[in-house]
Each structure stands twice: as C-alpha cells, then as structure tokens.
C-alpha positions as CSV (number, residue, x, y, z in Angstrom):
1,M,4.0,119.3,-115.1
2,N,0.7,120.1,-113.6
3,A,-0.5,123.7,-113.2
4,P,-0.2,125.0,-109.7
5,A,-3.4,124.9,-107.7
6,T,-5.5,128.0,-107.7
7,R,-5.6,129.7,-104.3
8,M,-8.1,132.4,-105.0
9,T,-11.7,131.4,-104.6
10,P,-14.0,133.0,-107.2
11,L,-16.5,135.5,-105.8
12,V,-19.2,134.6,-108.2
13,A,-20.4,131.4,-109.8
14,A,-19.9,130.7,-113.5
15,G,-22.2,132.6,-115.7
16,W,-24.6,131.1,-118.2
17,A,-25.6,132.0,-121.7
18,R,-28.2,131.2,-124.4
19,I,-26.8,128.5,-126.7
20,G,-28.2,130.0,-129.9
21,P,-24.8,131.2,-131.2
22,I,-23.2,127.7,-130.8
23,C,-26.1,125.7,-132.3
24,S,-24.1,125.2,-135.5
25,I,-21.5,123.0,-133.7
26,P,-22.9,119.8,-135.1
27,A,-22.9,121.2,-138.7
28,V,-19.3,122.4,-138.3
29,L,-18.2,119.0,-137.0
30,T,-19.9,117.4,-140.0
31,E,-18.2,119.8,-142.4
32,L,-14.9,118.9,-140.9
33,G,-15.6,115.2,-141.5
34,F,-16.6,114.1,-138.1
35,D,-19.7,112.4,-136.7
36,P,-21.3,115.0,-134.4
37,A,-23.2,112.5,-132.3
38,R,-20.0,110.5,-131.7
39,V,-17.8,113.4,-131.0
40,L,-20.2,115.1,-128.6
41,S,-21.0,111.9,-126.7
42,E,-17.2,111.2,-126.3
43,I,-16.6,114.6,-124.8
44,G,-19.6,114.4,-122.5
45,F,-22.4,116.3,-124.3
46,A,-25.7,115.1,-125.6
47,P,-26.4,115.8,-129.3
48,S,-29.9,116.9,-128.3
49,L,-28.3,119.9,-126.5
50,F,-28.6,122.0,-129.7
51,D,-32.3,121.2,-130.4
52,D,-33.5,124.4,-128.7
53,P,-31.5,127.6,-129.3
54,E,-33.2,129.3,-126.3
55,R,-31.7,126.7,-123.9
56,V,-29.1,128.2,-121.5
57,M,-25.7,126.6,-120.8
58,D,-23.1,127.0,-118.1
59,Y,-20.4,129.3,-119.5
60,R,-17.5,127.2,-118.4
61,E,-19.1,124.1,-120.0
62,G,-19.5,126.1,-123.2
63,G,-15.8,126.9,-123.1
64,R,-14.9,123.3,-122.4
65,L,-17.1,122.2,-125.4
66,L,-15.4,124.6,-127.8
67,A,-11.9,123.6,-126.6
68,A,-12.7,119.9,-126.8
69,C,-14.1,120.2,-130.3
70,S,-11.1,122.3,-131.4
71,A,-8.7,119.7,-130.0
72,R,-10.7,116.7,-131.4
73,T,-10.9,118.1,-134.9
74,E,-7.4,119.6,-134.7
75,C,-8.9,122.8,-136.1
76,A,-7.3,125.9,-134.5
77,H,-10.1,128.1,-135.9
78,F,-13.1,126.0,-134.8
79,G,-14.6,129.0,-132.9
80,L,-14.4,131.1,-136.0
81,L,-16.2,128.4,-138.1
82,V,-19.0,128.2,-135.5
83,G,-19.3,132.0,-135.3
84,Q,-19.5,132.3,-139.1
85,R,-23.0,130.7,-138.9
86,C,-24.5,133.1,-136.5
87,S,-25.6,136.7,-137.2
88,V,-28.0,139.2,-135.7
89,A,-30.9,136.8,-136.3
90,G,-29.2,134.2,-134.1
91,L,-29.3,136.6,-131.2
92,G,-33.0,135.9,-130.7
93,L,-34.9,138.6,-128.8
94,V,-31.8,140.8,-128.6
95,G,-31.3,140.6,-132.3
96,G,-35.0,141.5,-132.9
97,L,-34.7,144.5,-130.7
98,A,-31.6,145.6,-132.6
99,R,-33.3,145.3,-135.9
100,A,-36.2,147.4,-134.6
101,E,-33.9,150.4,-133.9
102,I,-33.6,153.5,-136.1
103,D,-29.9,153.3,-137.0
104,V,-26.8,151.1,-136.5
105,G,-25.6,153.0,-133.4
106,A,-28.9,152.6,-131.6
107,A,-29.0,148.9,-132.6
108,L,-25.5,148.3,-131.1
109,R,-26.4,150.1,-127.9
110,T,-29.5,148.0,-127.7
111,I,-27.5,144.8,-128.0
112,V,-25.1,146.0,-125.3
113,R,-28.0,146.9,-123.1
114,Y,-30.0,143.7,-123.4
115,L,-27.4,141.0,-124.1
116,P,-26.8,140.4,-120.3
117,L,-30.4,139.1,-120.2
118,F,-29.2,136.1,-122.2
119,D,-25.4,136.0,-121.5
120,R,-24.3,136.3,-118.0
121,G,-20.7,135.1,-118.6
122,S,-19.3,138.0,-120.7
123,T,-19.4,141.7,-121.4
124,L,-20.0,143.6,-124.6
125,T,-18.9,147.3,-124.9
126,L,-19.3,149.9,-127.6
127,R,-16.5,152.4,-127.5
128,I,-16.0,155.6,-129.5
129,D,-12.5,156.9,-130.0
130,G,-12.2,159.7,-132.5
131,E,-13.1,158.4,-135.9
132,D,-13.1,154.8,-134.7
133,A,-15.9,152.8,-133.1
134,S,-15.1,149.5,-131.4
135,L,-17.4,146.6,-130.4
136,I,-15.4,144.8,-127.6
137,F,-16.1,141.4,-126.1
138,G,-14.8,140.4,-122.7
139,I,-15.0,137.2,-120.7
140,L,-16.4,137.7,-117.3
141,T,-16.6,134.1,-116.0
142,P,-13.6,133.0,-113.9
143,G,-11.6,129.9,-114.8
144,M,-12.6,129.6,-118.4
145,Q,-11.2,126.9,-120.6
146,G,-11.2,127.5,-124.3
147,A,-11.1,131.3,-123.9
148,D,-9.3,131.6,-127.3
149,Q,-12.1,129.7,-129.1
150,L,-14.7,131.7,-127.3
151,Y,-13.0,135.0,-128.3
152,D,-12.9,133.9,-132.0
153,L,-16.6,132.9,-131.9
154,A,-17.8,136.1,-130.2
155,V,-15.8,138.4,-132.5
156,T,-17.1,136.6,-135.6
157,V,-20.7,136.9,-134.4
158,A,-20.1,140.6,-133.7
159,F,-18.6,140.9,-137.3
160,N,-21.6,139.2,-138.8
161,T,-24.0,141.3,-136.8
162,L,-22.3,144.5,-138.0
163,K,-22.4,143.3,-141.6
164,D,-26.1,142.5,-141.3
165,L,-26.7,146.0,-139.9
166,C,-24.3,148.0,-142.1
167,G,-24.7,146.1,-145.4
168,S,-22.9,143.3,-147.3
169,C,-20.2,145.7,-148.6
170,W,-19.2,146.8,-145.1
171,R,-15.7,146.0,-143.8
172,P,-14.1,146.7,-140.5
173,T,-10.9,148.8,-140.2
174,R,-9.3,145.9,-138.2
175,V,-10.0,143.0,-135.9
176,T,-8.0,142.4,-132.8
177,L,-7.8,139.1,-130.8
178,P,-6.2,138.6,-127.3
179,H,-4.6,135.3,-128.1
180,R,-1.5,134.0,-130.0
181,A,-1.7,133.7,-133.8
182,P,-2.6,130.3,-135.2
183,A,-0.1,128.5,-137.5
184,D,-2.4,129.5,-140.4
185,A,-4.2,132.9,-140.0
186,R,-5.7,132.9,-143.5
187,P,-9.2,131.7,-142.4
188,F,-9.4,134.8,-140.2
189,R,-8.2,137.3,-142.8
190,S,-10.4,135.7,-145.4
191,H,-13.6,136.0,-143.3
192,Y,-13.0,139.5,-142.0
193,G,-11.6,141.0,-145.2
194,A,-9.4,143.2,-143.0
195,E,-6.3,143.4,-141.0
196,V,-6.3,140.9,-138.1
197,R,-4.0,141.5,-135.2
198,F,-3.3,138.7,-132.7
199,D,-1.8,139.0,-129.1
200,E,-3.7,142.3,-128.6
201,A,-5.2,143.6,-125.4
202,E,-8.8,143.1,-126.3
203,A,-11.2,141.1,-128.6
204,A,-12.7,143.8,-130.8
205,I,-14.1,144.8,-134.2
206,V,-12.9,148.3,-135.0
207,F,-14.7,150.3,-137.7
208,D,-15.5,153.8,-138.9
209,N,-17.9,155.5,-136.5
210,F,-19.6,157.1,-139.5
211,M,-21.5,153.8,-139.9
212,L,-23.2,154.3,-136.5
213,G,-25.6,156.8,-138.2
214,R,-26.6,154.4,-141.0
215,P,-30.4,154.2,-140.9
216,L,-32.1,150.8,-140.5
217,S,-35.5,149.7,-141.8
218,A,-37.1,149.9,-138.4
219,S,-40.0,147.6,-137.4
220,T,-43.4,149.1,-136.6
221,A,-43.8,150.9,-133.2
222,A,-46.1,148.2,-132.0
223,E,-43.6,145.4,-132.8
224,R,-40.8,147.3,-131.0
225,L,-43.0,147.9,-127.9
226,R,-43.9,144.2,-127.9
227,L,-40.2,143.2,-127.9
228,L,-39.4,145.8,-125.2
229,D,-42.2,144.5,-123.0
230,R,-40.9,140.9,-123.4
231,A,-37.4,142.1,-122.5
232,A,-38.6,144.0,-119.5
233,K,-40.4,140.9,-118.1
234,I,-37.3,138.8,-118.5
235,E,-35.2,141.5,-116.8
236,S,-37.6,141.7,-113.9
237,M,-37.1,138.0,-113.2
238,L,-33.3,138.2,-113.1
239,D,-31.5,138.9,-109.9
240,I,-28.2,140.6,-110.8
241,S,-26.2,140.9,-107.6
242,T,-24.1,144.0,-106.7
243,V,-21.0,141.9,-107.0
244,E,-21.8,140.9,-110.6
245,R,-22.8,144.5,-111.5
246,V,-19.4,145.8,-110.2
247,R,-17.6,143.0,-112.1
248,R,-19.4,143.8,-115.3
249,C,-18.7,147.5,-114.9
250,L,-15.0,146.9,-114.3
251,R,-14.6,144.3,-117.1
252,A,-16.4,146.5,-119.6
253,S,-13.9,149.3,-119.1
254,L,-10.8,147.0,-119.7
255,P,-8.2,147.3,-121.0
256,A,-8.6,151.0,-121.6
257,E,-8.8,151.8,-117.9
258,W,-9.2,150.4,-114.4
259,L,-12.1,152.3,-112.8
260,T,-11.9,153.5,-109.2
261,E,-14.5,152.7,-106.6
262,D,-16.0,156.2,-106.9
263,E,-16.2,155.9,-110.7
264,V,-18.0,152.5,-110.4
265,A,-20.4,153.8,-107.8
266,E,-21.2,156.7,-110.1
267,R,-21.9,154.4,-113.1
268,L,-24.1,152.2,-110.9
269,M,-25.9,155.3,-109.7
270,M,-25.2,154.9,-106.0
271,S,-22.9,156.6,-103.5
272,P,-19.5,155.0,-102.7
273,R,-20.8,154.4,-99.1
274,V,-23.8,152.5,-100.3
275,L,-21.7,150.5,-102.7
276,R,-19.3,149.5,-99.9
277,L,-22.3,148.5,-97.7
278,R,-23.9,146.4,-100.4
279,L,-20.7,144.6,-101.2
280,A,-20.0,144.0,-97.5
281,E,-23.5,142.5,-97.1
282,A,-22.6,140.1,-100.0
283,G,-19.3,139.1,-98.2
284,S,-17.1,141.0,-100.6
285,S,-15.4,144.3,-101.2
286,F,-14.3,146.5,-104.2
287,R,-10.7,145.5,-103.7
288,A,-11.5,141.8,-103.6
289,I,-13.4,142.1,-106.9
290,V,-10.6,144.0,-108.5
291,E,-8.0,141.4,-107.3
292,E,-10.1,138.5,-108.6
293,L,-10.7,140.2,-112.0
294,R,-7.0,141.0,-112.3
295,Y,-6.1,137.3,-111.6
296,E,-8.6,136.0,-114.1
297,T,-7.5,138.5,-116.8
298,A,-3.9,137.6,-116.1
299,R,-4.6,133.9,-116.5
300,Q,-6.3,134.5,-119.8
301,F,-3.4,136.5,-121.2
302,L,-0.8,134.1,-119.9
303,A,-2.6,131.0,-121.2
304,T,-3.7,132.2,-124.7
305,S,-1.2,134.9,-125.7
306,V,2.5,135.4,-126.0
307,L,2.4,138.9,-124.4
308,G,5.4,139.6,-122.2
309,F,5.1,140.0,-118.5
310,N,5.7,143.8,-118.7
311,D,2.8,144.1,-121.2
312,V,0.5,142.0,-119.0
313,A,1.4,144.0,-115.9
314,L,0.6,147.3,-117.7
315,L,-2.8,145.9,-118.9
316,L,-3.6,144.9,-115.3
317,G,-2.9,148.4,-114.1
318,Y,0.5,147.7,-112.5
319,S,3.4,150.2,-113.0
320,E,6.0,147.4,-113.2
321,A,6.3,143.7,-113.9
322,S,7.7,143.0,-110.4
323,A,4.5,144.1,-108.7
324,F,2.5,141.9,-111.0
325,T,4.8,138.9,-110.3
326,R,4.4,139.3,-106.6
327,A,0.6,139.6,-106.9
328,F,0.3,136.6,-109.2
329,R,2.4,134.5,-106.8
330,R,0.1,135.5,-104.0
331,W,-3.0,134.6,-106.1
332,S,-1.8,131.3,-107.5
333,G,1.1,130.1,-105.4
334,A,3.5,130.3,-108.4
335,P,5.2,133.0,-110.4
336,P,3.6,133.8,-113.8
337,S,6.6,132.2,-115.7
338,L,6.0,128.9,-114.0
339,W,2.3,129.1,-114.4
340,R,2.5,129.8,-118.1
341,A,5.0,127.0,-118.6
342,A,2.7,124.6,-116.8
343,Q,-0.2,125.6,-119.1
344,A,1.9,125.1,-122.2
345,S,3.0,121.6,-121.1
346,E,-0.6,120.4,-120.7
347,G,-1.2,120.1,-124.4
348,A,-0.1,121.5,-127.8
349,A,-2.4,123.9,-129.7
350,P,-4.6,122.2,-132.3
351,R,-3.4,122.3,-135.9
352,P,-5.2,124.3,-138.6
353,V,-7.2,122.4,-141.3
C-alpha cells in the first residue's frame, strides 16, 4: 500500500545544515563491515561529500542519507553510532564560542543562540524546570525521512557536548526519544549510562540544573571577541524570513506548549499587528504556520513512534482525538490510522547489529 498523497504544501523550503556532525558516516560504515565508497555511491551520494566539515547539505537529503545507511547496514542505531563521534569540537564555530563562555549554562545558551547560523532545519532549546534542565532537539524541516535516526544522532551529539562541558564523570538524569524502541536498546543505555525512554514527546537530555553553574576554562577575551565577530558577519549575511522565525519560535516551545499569536509576537519583539502584516506579505498567516507545524509533527509521531492517537492529539494541542482525526484527514486526505498503516507497510525497521 502506498502512503496517501500529501495535500498540504509546505510554507518553507527544506532547511540546510553544516555536515560536520555527520562526517564520521564513512568511518561508521567501515566499522560495520561495509565499503563506504560503494554504499554511498549506491544510495546516490559522493564519498567526497565528507571531505569538508564546513560544507552545507539539504536537511531532507541528510535524513535520507541516514535512513538509507541504517537500512543498508541493517543497523537500527546507525544515527547513535554517527553521533558518538561528534562532540563540542565538531560543532565548529559554535563549539568554539561555547568553550569560550564562563560556565556550562552560558555555553549552552550560546549554542542555542548561534546554532541556527549553521543548522536551518532544526531547533535546539534549553529548558529549566525545577531541579531539572533539558536540552531539547526538534526537527523543523517538513517531510523528513529518517527522523528517528536524526533524533538519535542529535541527542547523542548533545550528550557528548554536555559531557565535554561538564566533565567525563557527568551523567544525565534520563534521555528521552520520540520514536519506538529498537529491538535491542542496549547500545543506547550503554552510551548514555542513564535511563533511556522511547516513545516520548520530545528528544531531550535531562540533567541536574546544578551543572549549569559549572565554571569553564574560558578563552581569552580577544579570542572570544574574534569568534563573536565572525559569527556576527555570518549572521548578517543570512536572511531569516518572518515565516521561519515564527516556525522556529513555535517549534522550540513544543511539546510543552503551543504559543498564541500574541506570545510569538512578543518573543519576536514586534506587535501582533506587525506580525500579521509581515506574514501576509510573505503569503502566509499564523494559523497556516500552526496547521503546517501540527501536520508535520503529527507525521513524525505517527511514522516513528507507537504513541496512541489520543496522546498525539494532546501533544498537538487538541482536546480530543476526534478533532485531531478530522484535521489530519483534511491535511493528508486519509485518517491517521490509514496513514500510519501505509507507512508501516513501506518497509520493516532495520535490525540491530
């Protein structure tokens, strides 16, 4: 059975990202007993792609690459293996800025602040809730293939970054992943050294917020200013549209809350009227962006997790499953049960190694 055709047209193009965090894909393929050049060529990627970690790549292509490698190697935790080889140093300029901060909290806020300069397909959020701090990754790009592998990779990079900043003895309280558990979850528990929960609402590293005050060996003031100047020059060359800024703001708040138009306008430091005018000039509206984001989030949960429809409905801000079902049928032309069944029939999940 083929998946029903998508009726909703994305409001924004696919994002892009610096490929540094996935440059270890050839090494992982070799470790699993495969010829990297052959595998990459067969799935439509040039082996030379990874020669320069500063090169950027279409986000959907990155997801397709991870999904194809996972399927070809029959390794359900392929994204985890790739992420294991990237830490704060692999974040390039953003990593350098983080290391130049005074403490872990400032370093993480710097990463959140500047990561969009090099990753336009996802969001990263630092959330404080009582004694817990959470570093949360969210996919922003619509129509992503390989979302489960990307979540695994990103959370592993976040874990490694925190370990670099907090010290080798640091461990998180728990790790949550928004996809179904693999047949063998031992690689995840072994790497994180903590409780790992699957089929959760968000991809997150949860840890004691006491660690946010841990001091770092800051770089010299001159080095930090040099890095900030470089980041400012890059930022000045990027044109982030109002539509993308609204999407980022909404996605970064999920699944804790769905922000209202007034709340988003306040966070973007403009009046609701100005926000509506700018969105209208771009051929969009706040409601249209919310609908698209709900549809994309729903597809990710339906395709990669075993969450029930009631749970998905609540995460999308609906009071009951019937309202979600009606909306999903309007978006896709099919009820969520049929859409999920069609996705499942397209291919079995890769086996662990």
